[in-house]
PDB file with SEQRES, HELIX, SHEET and CRYST1 records, atoms N, CA, C and O in Angstrom:
SEQRES   1 A   61  MET GLU VAL ALA ASP ALA MET ASP ALA LYS VAL LEU GLU          
SEQRES   2 A   61  ARG PHE PRO ALA GLY SER PRO ARG GLY SER TRP PRO ALA          
SEQRES   3 A   61  GLU GLU TYR ALA ALA ARG ARG ARG ALA GLN GLY GLU PRO          
SEQRES   4 A   61  ALA THR VAL VAL MET ASP LEU ARG SER ASP ALA PHE LEU          
SEQRES   5 A   61  VAL VAL VAL PRO ALA ARG ASP GLU ASP                          
HELIX    1 AA1 VAL A    3  MET A    7  1                                   5    
HELIX    2 AA2 TRP A   24  ALA A   35  1                                  12    
SHEET    1 AA1 3 ALA A   9  PRO A  16  0                                        
SHEET    2 AA1 3 ALA A  50  PRO A  56 -1                                        
SHEET    3 AA1 3 THR A  41  ASP A  45 -1                                        
CRYST1    1.000    1.000    1.000  90.00  90.00  90.00 P 1           1          
ATOM      1  N   MET A   1      16.678  13.247 -15.350  1.00  0.00           N  
ATOM      2  CA  MET A   1      16.700  13.185 -13.893  1.00  0.00           C  
ATOM      3  C   MET A   1      15.908  11.981 -13.439  1.00  0.00           C  
ATOM      4  O   MET A   1      14.773  11.774 -13.868  1.00  0.00           O  
ATOM      5  N   GLU A   2      16.504  11.190 -12.575  1.00  0.00           N  
ATOM      6  CA  GLU A   2      15.816  10.018 -12.017  1.00  0.00           C  
ATOM      7  C   GLU A   2      14.919  10.415 -10.877  1.00  0.00           C  
ATOM      8  O   GLU A   2      15.175  11.408 -10.197  1.00  0.00           O  
ATOM      9  N   VAL A   3      13.895   9.672 -10.664  1.00  0.00           N  
ATOM     10  CA  VAL A   3      12.928   9.957  -9.603  1.00  0.00           C  
ATOM     11  C   VAL A   3      13.597  10.048  -8.216  1.00  0.00           C  
ATOM     12  O   VAL A   3      13.206  10.887  -7.404  1.00  0.00           O  
ATOM     13  N   ALA A   4      14.579   9.213  -7.942  1.00  0.00           N  
ATOM     14  CA  ALA A   4      15.276   9.248  -6.633  1.00  0.00           C  
ATOM     15  C   ALA A   4      16.031  10.545  -6.484  1.00  0.00           C  
ATOM     16  O   ALA A   4      16.108  11.070  -5.373  1.00  0.00           O  
ATOM     17  N   ASP A   5      16.595  11.092  -7.552  1.00  0.00           N  
ATOM     18  CA  ASP A   5      17.264  12.385  -7.489  1.00  0.00           C  
ATOM     19  C   ASP A   5      16.283  13.489  -7.115  1.00  0.00           C  
ATOM     20  O   ASP A   5      16.556  14.329  -6.257  1.00  0.00           O  
ATOM     21  N   ALA A   6      15.148  13.461  -7.776  1.00  0.00           N  
ATOM     22  CA  ALA A   6      14.126  14.482  -7.506  1.00  0.00           C  
ATOM     23  C   ALA A   6      13.579  14.406  -6.089  1.00  0.00           C  
ATOM     24  O   ALA A   6      13.166  15.417  -5.522  1.00  0.00           O  
ATOM     25  N   MET A   7      13.576  13.198  -5.514  1.00  0.00           N  
ATOM     26  CA  MET A   7      13.068  13.010  -4.171  1.00  0.00           C  
ATOM     27  C   MET A   7      14.145  13.180  -3.107  1.00  0.00           C  
ATOM     28  O   MET A   7      13.836  13.158  -1.915  1.00  0.00           O  
ATOM     29  N   ASP A   8      15.397  13.349  -3.510  1.00  0.00           N  
ATOM     30  CA  ASP A   8      16.516  13.374  -2.593  1.00  0.00           C  
ATOM     31  C   ASP A   8      16.536  12.080  -1.766  1.00  0.00           C  
ATOM     32  O   ASP A   8      16.537  12.095  -0.535  1.00  0.00           O  
ATOM     33  N   ALA A   9      16.552  10.979  -2.492  1.00  0.00           N  
ATOM     34  CA  ALA A   9      16.485   9.649  -1.913  1.00  0.00           C  
ATOM     35  C   ALA A   9      17.595   8.762  -2.448  1.00  0.00           C  
ATOM     36  O   ALA A   9      18.132   8.974  -3.536  1.00  0.00           O  
ATOM     37  N   LYS A  10      17.909   7.779  -1.656  1.00  0.00           N  
ATOM     38  CA  LYS A  10      18.911   6.772  -2.058  1.00  0.00           C  
ATOM     39  C   LYS A  10      18.177   5.496  -2.503  1.00  0.00           C  
ATOM     40  O   LYS A  10      17.321   4.992  -1.776  1.00  0.00           O  
ATOM     41  N   VAL A  11      18.505   4.976  -3.684  1.00  0.00           N  
ATOM     42  CA  VAL A  11      17.887   3.749  -4.189  1.00  0.00           C  
ATOM     43  C   VAL A  11      18.587   2.527  -3.572  1.00  0.00           C  
ATOM     44  O   VAL A  11      19.798   2.356  -3.717  1.00  0.00           O  
ATOM     45  N   LEU A  12      17.822   1.699  -2.896  1.00  0.00           N  
ATOM     46  CA  LEU A  12      18.363   0.472  -2.341  1.00  0.00           C  
ATOM     47  C   LEU A  12      18.293  -0.687  -3.328  1.00  0.00           C  
ATOM     48  O   LEU A  12      19.202  -1.516  -3.383  1.00  0.00           O  
ATOM     49  N   GLU A  13      17.229  -0.744  -4.095  1.00  0.00           N  
ATOM     50  CA  GLU A  13      17.005  -1.883  -5.012  1.00  0.00           C  
ATOM     51  C   GLU A  13      16.004  -1.463  -6.098  1.00  0.00           C  
ATOM     52  O   GLU A  13      15.157  -0.596  -5.885  1.00  0.00           O  
ATOM     53  N   ARG A  14      16.130  -2.104  -7.269  1.00  0.00           N  
ATOM     54  CA  ARG A  14      15.225  -1.867  -8.402  1.00  0.00           C  
ATOM     55  C   ARG A  14      14.525  -3.173  -8.791  1.00  0.00           C  
ATOM     56  O   ARG A  14      15.132  -4.243  -8.767  1.00  0.00           O  
ATOM     57  N   PHE A  15      13.286  -3.074  -9.138  1.00  0.00           N  
ATOM     58  CA  PHE A  15      12.531  -4.232  -9.563  1.00  0.00           C  
ATOM     59  C   PHE A  15      11.777  -3.859 -10.855  1.00  0.00           C  
ATOM     60  O   PHE A  15      11.101  -2.831 -10.886  1.00  0.00           O  
ATOM     61  N   PRO A  16      11.880  -4.676 -11.920  1.00  0.00           N  
ATOM     62  CA  PRO A  16      11.210  -4.342 -13.184  1.00  0.00           C  
ATOM     63  C   PRO A  16       9.700  -4.307 -13.022  1.00  0.00           C  
ATOM     64  O   PRO A  16       9.117  -5.179 -12.377  1.00  0.00           O  
ATOM     65  N   ALA A  17       9.082  -3.320 -13.597  1.00  0.00           N  
ATOM     66  CA  ALA A  17       7.636  -3.175 -13.482  1.00  0.00           C  
ATOM     67  C   ALA A  17       6.904  -4.272 -14.304  1.00  0.00           C  
ATOM     68  O   ALA A  17       5.748  -4.595 -14.030  1.00  0.00           O  
ATOM     69  N   GLY A  18       7.572  -4.806 -15.271  1.00  0.00           N  
ATOM     70  CA  GLY A  18       6.965  -5.846 -16.097  1.00  0.00           C  
ATOM     71  C   GLY A  18       6.939  -7.205 -15.457  1.00  0.00           C  
ATOM     72  O   GLY A  18       6.520  -8.175 -16.089  1.00  0.00           O  
ATOM     73  N   SER A  19       7.375  -7.307 -14.222  1.00  0.00           N  
ATOM     74  CA  SER A  19       7.377  -8.596 -13.551  1.00  0.00           C  
ATOM     75  C   SER A  19       5.980  -9.162 -13.434  1.00  0.00           C  
ATOM     76  O   SER A  19       5.033  -8.400 -13.242  1.00  0.00           O  
ATOM     77  N   PRO A  20       5.817 -10.456 -13.541  1.00  0.00           N  
ATOM     78  CA  PRO A  20       4.467 -11.024 -13.421  1.00  0.00           C  
ATOM     79  C   PRO A  20       3.797 -10.733 -12.070  1.00  0.00           C  
ATOM     80  O   PRO A  20       2.571 -10.744 -11.955  1.00  0.00           O  
ATOM     81  N   ARG A  21       4.628 -10.474 -11.053  1.00  0.00           N  
ATOM     82  CA  ARG A  21       4.070 -10.218  -9.715  1.00  0.00           C  
ATOM     83  C   ARG A  21       3.925  -8.677  -9.458  1.00  0.00           C  
ATOM     84  O   ARG A  21       3.595  -8.265  -8.346  1.00  0.00           O  
ATOM     85  N   GLY A  22       4.167  -7.882 -10.454  1.00  0.00           N  
ATOM     86  CA  GLY A  22       4.050  -6.440 -10.297  1.00  0.00           C  
ATOM     87  C   GLY A  22       4.944  -5.862  -9.236  1.00  0.00           C  
ATOM     88  O   GLY A  22       6.148  -6.120  -9.236  1.00  0.00           O  
ATOM     89  N   SER A  23       4.389  -5.087  -8.332  1.00  0.00           N  
ATOM     90  CA  SER A  23       5.203  -4.413  -7.326  1.00  0.00           C  
ATOM     91  C   SER A  23       5.450  -5.286  -6.056  1.00  0.00           C  
ATOM     92  O   SER A  23       6.141  -4.852  -5.133  1.00  0.00           O  
ATOM     93  N   TRP A  24       4.893  -6.482  -6.024  1.00  0.00           N  
ATOM     94  CA  TRP A  24       5.047  -7.313  -4.839  1.00  0.00           C  
ATOM     95  C   TRP A  24       6.467  -7.539  -4.399  1.00  0.00           C  
ATOM     96  O   TRP A  24       6.741  -7.378  -3.209  1.00  0.00           O  
ATOM     97  N   PRO A  25       7.406  -7.902  -5.271  1.00  0.00           N  
ATOM     98  CA  PRO A  25       8.788  -8.083  -4.836  1.00  0.00           C  
ATOM     99  C   PRO A  25       9.367  -6.809  -4.210  1.00  0.00           C  
ATOM    100  O   PRO A  25      10.085  -6.886  -3.213  1.00  0.00           O  
ATOM    101  N   ALA A  26       9.068  -5.665  -4.772  1.00  0.00           N  
ATOM    102  CA  ALA A  26       9.555  -4.401  -4.225  1.00  0.00           C  
ATOM    103  C   ALA A  26       8.929  -4.162  -2.852  1.00  0.00           C  
ATOM    104  O   ALA A  26       9.626  -3.790  -1.908  1.00  0.00           O  
ATOM    105  N   GLU A  27       7.634  -4.372  -2.739  1.00  0.00           N  
ATOM    106  CA  GLU A  27       6.943  -4.175  -1.481  1.00  0.00           C  
ATOM    107  C   GLU A  27       7.448  -5.122  -0.401  1.00  0.00           C  
ATOM    108  O   GLU A  27       7.617  -4.714   0.748  1.00  0.00           O  
ATOM    109  N   GLU A  28       7.683  -6.342  -0.746  1.00  0.00           N  
ATOM    110  CA  GLU A  28       8.236  -7.358   0.197  1.00  0.00           C  
ATOM    111  C   GLU A  28       9.640  -6.949   0.641  1.00  0.00           C  
ATOM    112  O   GLU A  28       9.955  -7.060   1.826  1.00  0.00           O  
ATOM    113  N   TYR A  29      10.486  -6.483  -0.269  1.00  0.00           N  
ATOM    114  CA  TYR A  29      11.836  -6.080   0.059  1.00  0.00           C  
ATOM    115  C   TYR A  29      11.764  -4.851   1.005  1.00  0.00           C  
ATOM    116  O   TYR A  29      12.451  -4.803   2.025  1.00  0.00           O  
ATOM    117  N   ALA A  30      10.935  -3.881   0.646  1.00  0.00           N  
ATOM    118  CA  ALA A  30      10.783  -2.675   1.480  1.00  0.00           C  
ATOM    119  C   ALA A  30      10.298  -3.053   2.899  1.00  0.00           C  
ATOM    120  O   ALA A  30      10.752  -2.471   3.884  1.00  0.00           O  
ATOM    121  N   ALA A  31       9.380  -4.025   2.992  1.00  0.00           N  
ATOM    122  CA  ALA A  31       8.875  -4.439   4.291  1.00  0.00           C  
ATOM    123  C   ALA A  31       9.984  -5.061   5.132  1.00  0.00           C  
ATOM    124  O   ALA A  31      10.066  -4.825   6.338  1.00  0.00           O  
ATOM    125  N   ARG A  32      10.827  -5.847   4.496  1.00  0.00           N  
ATOM    126  CA  ARG A  32      11.963  -6.419   5.255  1.00  0.00           C  
ATOM    127  C   ARG A  32      12.905  -5.323   5.755  1.00  0.00           C  
ATOM    128  O   ARG A  32      13.384  -5.370   6.888  1.00  0.00           O  
ATOM    129  N   ARG A  33      13.162  -4.334   4.888  1.00  0.00           N  
ATOM    130  CA  ARG A  33      14.023  -3.222   5.339  1.00  0.00           C  
ATOM    131  C   ARG A  33      13.403  -2.401   6.478  1.00  0.00           C  
ATOM    132  O   ARG A  33      14.096  -1.972   7.400  1.00  0.00           O  
ATOM    133  N   ARG A  34      12.085  -2.192   6.393  1.00  0.00           N  
ATOM    134  CA  ARG A  34      11.382  -1.471   7.460  1.00  0.00           C  
ATOM    135  C   ARG A  34      11.434  -2.268   8.759  1.00  0.00           C  
ATOM    136  O   ARG A  34      11.557  -1.678   9.833  1.00  0.00           O  
ATOM    137  N   ALA A  35      11.345  -3.582   8.688  1.00  0.00           N  
ATOM    138  CA  ALA A  35      11.445  -4.437   9.860  1.00  0.00           C  
ATOM    139  C   ALA A  35      12.813  -4.311  10.505  1.00  0.00           C  
ATOM    140  O   ALA A  35      12.948  -4.549  11.705  1.00  0.00           O  
ATOM    141  N   GLN A  36      13.851  -3.934   9.722  1.00  0.00           N  
ATOM    142  CA  GLN A  36      15.201  -3.714  10.225  1.00  0.00           C  
ATOM    143  C   GLN A  36      15.409  -2.290  10.665  1.00  0.00           C  
ATOM    144  O   GLN A  36      16.512  -1.916  11.064  1.00  0.00           O  
ATOM    145  N   GLY A  37      14.349  -1.476  10.596  1.00  0.00           N  
ATOM    146  CA  GLY A  37      14.449  -0.080  11.085  1.00  0.00           C  
ATOM    147  C   GLY A  37      14.725   0.947  10.055  1.00  0.00           C  
ATOM    148  O   GLY A  37      14.916   2.111  10.407  1.00  0.00           O  
ATOM    149  N   GLU A  38      14.761   0.594   8.773  1.00  0.00           N  
ATOM    150  CA  GLU A  38      15.009   1.603   7.718  1.00  0.00           C  
ATOM    151  C   GLU A  38      13.669   2.070   7.187  1.00  0.00           C  
ATOM    152  O   GLU A  38      12.743   1.274   7.025  1.00  0.00           O  
ATOM    153  N   PRO A  39      13.566   3.389   6.912  1.00  0.00           N  
ATOM    154  CA  PRO A  39      12.279   3.948   6.420  1.00  0.00           C  
ATOM    155  C   PRO A  39      12.130   3.735   4.898  1.00  0.00           C  
ATOM    156  O   PRO A  39      12.030   4.699   4.139  1.00  0.00           O  
ATOM    157  N   ALA A  40      12.117   2.475   4.471  1.00  0.00           N  
ATOM    158  CA  ALA A  40      12.067   2.169   3.037  1.00  0.00           C  
ATOM    159  C   ALA A  40      10.699   2.404   2.439  1.00  0.00           C  
ATOM    160  O   ALA A  40       9.685   2.103   3.068  1.00  0.00           O  
ATOM    161  N   THR A  41      10.660   2.933   1.242  1.00  0.00           N  
ATOM    162  CA  THR A  41       9.421   3.229   0.521  1.00  0.00           C  
ATOM    163  C   THR A  41       9.565   2.719  -0.904  1.00  0.00           C  
ATOM    164  O   THR A  41      10.669   2.706  -1.449  1.00  0.00           O  
ATOM    165  N   VAL A  42       8.455   2.298  -1.517  1.00  0.00           N  
ATOM    166  CA  VAL A  42       8.429   1.905  -2.907  1.00  0.00           C  
ATOM    167  C   VAL A  42       7.869   3.041  -3.739  1.00  0.00           C  
ATOM    168  O   VAL A  42       6.817   3.603  -3.432  1.00  0.00           O  
ATOM    169  N   VAL A  43       8.596   3.370  -4.805  1.00  0.00           N  
ATOM    170  CA  VAL A  43       8.118   4.391  -5.738  1.00  0.00           C  
ATOM    171  C   VAL A  43       8.252   3.822  -7.144  1.00  0.00           C  
ATOM    172  O   VAL A  43       9.064   2.932  -7.396  1.00  0.00           O  
ATOM    173  N   MET A  44       7.445   4.349  -8.046  1.00  0.00           N  
ATOM    174  CA  MET A  44       7.481   3.935  -9.454  1.00  0.00           C  
ATOM    175  C   MET A  44       8.280   4.934 -10.231  1.00  0.00           C  
ATOM    176  O   MET A  44       7.990   6.130 -10.188  1.00  0.00           O  
ATOM    177  N   ASP A  45       9.288   4.472 -10.949  1.00  0.00           N  
ATOM    178  CA  ASP A  45      10.052   5.348 -11.846  1.00  0.00           C  
ATOM    179  C   ASP A  45       9.562   5.048 -13.266  1.00  0.00           C  
ATOM    180  O   ASP A  45       9.948   4.042 -13.862  1.00  0.00           O  
ATOM    181  N   LEU A  46       8.726   5.911 -13.792  1.00  0.00           N  
ATOM    182  CA  LEU A  46       8.146   5.711 -15.099  1.00  0.00           C  
ATOM    183  C   LEU A  46       9.179   5.703 -16.202  1.00  0.00           C  
ATOM    184  O   LEU A  46       9.051   4.961 -17.176  1.00  0.00           O  
ATOM    185  N   ARG A  47      10.207   6.528 -16.051  1.00  0.00           N  
ATOM    186  CA  ARG A  47      11.241   6.639 -17.107  1.00  0.00           C  
ATOM    187  C   ARG A  47      11.949   5.287 -17.279  1.00  0.00           C  
ATOM    188  O   ARG A  47      12.173   4.853 -18.409  1.00  0.00           O  
ATOM    189  N   SER A  48      12.298   4.629 -16.188  1.00  0.00           N  
ATOM    190  CA  SER A  48      12.977   3.354 -16.291  1.00  0.00           C  
ATOM    191  C   SER A  48      12.051   2.139 -16.219  1.00  0.00           C  
ATOM    192  O   SER A  48      12.501   0.997 -16.315  1.00  0.00           O  
ATOM    193  N   ASP A  49      10.733   2.404 -16.045  1.00  0.00           N  
ATOM    194  CA  ASP A  49       9.721   1.344 -15.936  1.00  0.00           C  
ATOM    195  C   ASP A  49      10.118   0.343 -14.868  1.00  0.00           C  
ATOM    196  O   ASP A  49      10.183  -0.862 -15.110  1.00  0.00           O  
ATOM    197  N   ALA A  50      10.386   0.878 -13.666  1.00  0.00           N  
ATOM    198  CA  ALA A  50      10.808   0.019 -12.567  1.00  0.00           C  
ATOM    199  C   ALA A  50      10.239   0.550 -11.243  1.00  0.00           C  
ATOM    200  O   ALA A  50       9.968   1.740 -11.082  1.00  0.00           O  
ATOM    201  N   PHE A  51      10.074  -0.374 -10.323  1.00  0.00           N  
ATOM    202  CA  PHE A  51       9.733  -0.004  -8.952  1.00  0.00           C  
ATOM    203  C   PHE A  51      11.056   0.151  -8.222  1.00  0.00           C  
ATOM    204  O   PHE A  51      11.924  -0.717  -8.322  1.00  0.00           O  
ATOM    205  N   LEU A  52      11.220   1.252  -7.486  1.00  0.00           N  
ATOM    206  CA  LEU A  52      12.430   1.506  -6.757  1.00  0.00           C  
ATOM    207  C   LEU A  52      12.105   1.471  -5.268  1.00  0.00           C  
ATOM    208  O   LEU A  52      11.095   2.022  -4.833  1.00  0.00           O  
ATOM    209  N   VAL A  53      12.961   0.825  -4.497  1.00  0.00           N  
ATOM    210  CA  VAL A  53      12.885   0.873  -3.050  1.00  0.00           C  
ATOM    211  C   VAL A  53      13.892   1.906  -2.629  1.00  0.00           C  
ATOM    212  O   VAL A  53      15.090   1.765  -2.875  1.00  0.00           O  
ATOM    213  N   VAL A  54      13.385   2.975  -1.976  1.00  0.00           N  
ATOM    214  CA  VAL A  54      14.227   4.102  -1.625  1.00  0.00           C  
ATOM    215  C   VAL A  54      14.149   4.417  -0.155  1.00  0.00           C  
ATOM    216  O   VAL A  54      13.184   4.061   0.521  1.00  0.00           O  
ATOM    217  N   VAL A  55      15.171   5.089   0.338  1.00  0.00           N  
ATOM    218  CA  VAL A  55      15.214   5.626   1.695  1.00  0.00           C  
ATOM    219  C   VAL A  55      15.667   7.089   1.556  1.00  0.00           C  
ATOM    220  O   VAL A  55      16.360   7.444   0.602  1.00  0.00           O  
ATOM    221  N   PRO A  56      15.270   7.919   2.506  1.00  0.00           N  
ATOM    222  CA  PRO A  56      15.741   9.311   2.465  1.00  0.00           C  
ATOM    223  C   PRO A  56      17.264   9.391   2.438  1.00  0.00           C  
ATOM    224  O   PRO A  56      17.941   8.673   3.175  1.00  0.00           O  
ATOM    225  N   ALA A  57      17.789  10.246   1.608  1.00  0.00           N  
ATOM    226  CA  ALA A  57      19.237  10.436   1.514  1.00  0.00           C  
ATOM    227  C   ALA A  57      19.740  11.037   2.813  1.00  0.00           C  
ATOM    228  O   ALA A  57      19.112  11.916   3.402  1.00  0.00           O  
ATOM    229  N   ARG A  58      20.875  10.546   3.237  1.00  0.00           N  
ATOM    230  CA  ARG A  58      21.518  11.091   4.452  1.00  0.00           C  
ATOM    231  C   ARG A  58      22.610  12.043   3.996  1.00  0.00           C  
ATOM    232  O   ARG A  58      23.121  11.921   2.883  1.00  0.00           O  
ATOM    233  N   ASP A  59      22.959  12.971   4.833  1.00  0.00           N  
ATOM    234  CA  ASP A  59      23.991  13.950   4.515  1.00  0.00           C  
ATOM    235  C   ASP A  59      25.340  13.285   4.306  1.00  0.00           C  
ATOM    236  O   ASP A  59      26.127  13.726   3.470  1.00  0.00           O  
ATOM    237  N   GLU A  60      25.618  12.208   5.071  1.00  0.00           N  
ATOM    238  CA  GLU A  60      26.939  11.547   4.929  1.00  0.00           C  
ATOM    239  C   GLU A  60      27.039  10.633   3.715  1.00  0.00           C  
ATOM    240  O   GLU A  60      28.133  10.145   3.433  1.00  0.00           O  
ATOM    241  N   ASP A  61      25.948  10.373   2.972  1.00  0.00           N  
ATOM    242  CA  ASP A  61      25.961   9.511   1.817  1.00  0.00           C  
ATOM    243  C   ASP A  61      26.656  10.168   0.645  1.00  0.00           C  
ATOM    244  O   ASP A  61      26.757   9.570  -0.427  1.00  0.00           O  
TER     245      ASP A  61                                                      
END                                                                             
């Protein structure tokens, strides 16, 4: 089970945790989405070793 499934969330983008900049690219992406009005959040998926930018799943998705 992926972290997004457990959270009932939709993954917008994935960023490798091994990136030299760490979570910054994910945080920057999430900040741009929040500026557009989406409730984007960054979470760490340990199983895939990636930072995920997620939004709450909608019923129509």
